[in-house]
N, C-alpha and C positions, 0 to 999 in steps of 0.2 A: 503493500498499500504508499504511494507516494500522498506526501503533503504538501502540497502548492499553494502558492497565491500570490498577493500583491501588497506591499506597506507603503505606506506614507509617511514622507516626514518632513517639517517645516523646520526652515531656516528663516530667522530673521536676519537679512541682510542690511537695512539700515531704518533710521527712523527720519525721515524726513520732515520740515515746518514749509508747507504752503498753502496758498487758499485754494480752496477743494472748489470744482467747477460747480458740484450739488447744491450744497447748504451755505456756499460762499463765504464761510468762516476760516480764519487762519488758524487752522492747527497740526499736530503730528501725521503723520502719514508712516506706517508701517511695511516695506519693501518686504516680502518675504518671497523666501524660495521652496516651491513644490516639490518634492521629489518622489517619485514612485518607484517601486524596485520590486522586481521578478524576486520570491522569495520559496525556497527550497527546504523543508524541514523545519522551519521558523529562522532561516538564514535569510538576510537577504546577500543576493548574489551582485542583480547589475540594475543599471536604472534604464526604465521603460520609459520615462517622460520627464522633462523638468518641465514647472510652469513656474512665473513671477506674476504674483501681484500687489496690488497695492491698495490698504486700505485706509479709510479717513476714519481717524479716533473720535468726530465729531459725531458724525450722521451714520457712520457705518459702511457710507457706499464703497463697494470692493471693484477694481476692474482689472483685468490682466493686461502687465507690461509687456512689451516686446523684448525679449533677453538684451539686446544690442542697450535699448532705453536703461535697463535695468541694471547693466554693469557700469554704464556710464555715471548712473545717480551716487550708485555707489563708489566707486570712485570720487565723485567731486565728493561725498557727503567724509569721507575718510581724509580727503585733503584739506580740509577745513574751510574750503571755497564754495 
């Protein structure tokens, strides 16, 4: 009997502060990297998909972010500019 499946893990990439287009409030936004991995016998083996999302902490709006934009935002957040 084989036991396999998918596991998901979220990583907080950066916390950015800017104006939300939905609620029009200046607030923190969490940039999260979500990685889904194929697991065999509860051991994660290899990534199946990777997605980036931006969540407004004021209104809860969540949108998908392209990988290039997420990486650029993470670099600018760590450099302090």
